[in-house]
N, C-alpha and C positions, 0 to 999 in steps of 0.2 A: 504494500500500500504506500503511495506517495501522497503526502499532504504538504501544503504550504503553511508556514508559520512565521510570525514576527517575534524576535527576541526583545522583550521589554522588561525592565526592572528585575532582571535575573531569571525570568521565566519565559517559556515559549507560549505565545497566544496563537492558537490555531485559526486559520482563516476560513475554514469550512468544518462542518460537523464530521465526526468519524464514529465508526461502530466498534467500540471497545467496551469490555466489561470493567466496571468501576474497580480500581485497584490493580488492574492487569499490568504486568511488567512488560515493557517494550524495549527494543534496542533502536536507537536513533543513529542514522548515518547523515550527518549534517553537511550539506553542500551549499556553500555561500553563493548567492546570486550577486554577481558583480556586473557593473556596466560593461557593455560590449566594447572591446578595444578596436581602435582604428587599425588598419593594415600596418601602418608604420609602428604603432605601439606593439602589435603582436610580433613583428619582426625583431624589434629591440628586445622584447621579453624573451623570445626564443634564442637569440644570439648572445644576449647578456654581455659579459665581459670578454667574449671571444673576439669582439670587434672594437676598434678604437673609433668612437663616434665623433663626428665633426661638430663644431659649434655652429648652430644654425644662424647665429648673429654675425659670424665671421664672413665678410664679403670679399676677402682677398682673392678668392678663386672664382668670383662671379663670371669672369671672362670665359671660363670653361663652358658654362651653360650657354653663354652668348654665342660662342663658337659652335657648339652643338646645334643650336637653333639655326645658325647661318648655314651649316652643312646640310641640315635637314631640309631647309628651304631650297638649297641648290639642287637637291636630288628629287624634289617633288616633280611628278610627271615622268620621271625616268625609271627604268627597271632598277630593282635592288642591286646594290654593289656586288652581292654574291653572284647574281646572274651575269653581270658584266665580266667578272673575273673568270667565270666558267666559259664564257664566249671567247675571251682572250686566250684561254688555254686550249681552245678547240675541243672542249669536252662535251659539246652539245650533242 
């Protein structure tokens, strides 16, 4: 049986009625409901300390994203770079 409850004042308050005998002993498996993480938060949580995270306020490398946008714009309407390489190698 799964029931929802709120923990208040040191006790669990059930959010719906349940069918138990008065004084019956039960075992609780408590699963905390936490707010859903964003994709970025989930990645950070999964990788933890295995990655050195950059400071989002550090704009010293903003030119990299600008350059990526410029390259992306230059390739719009053209085949992907991988297809160009395959054609150049004659692997078609």
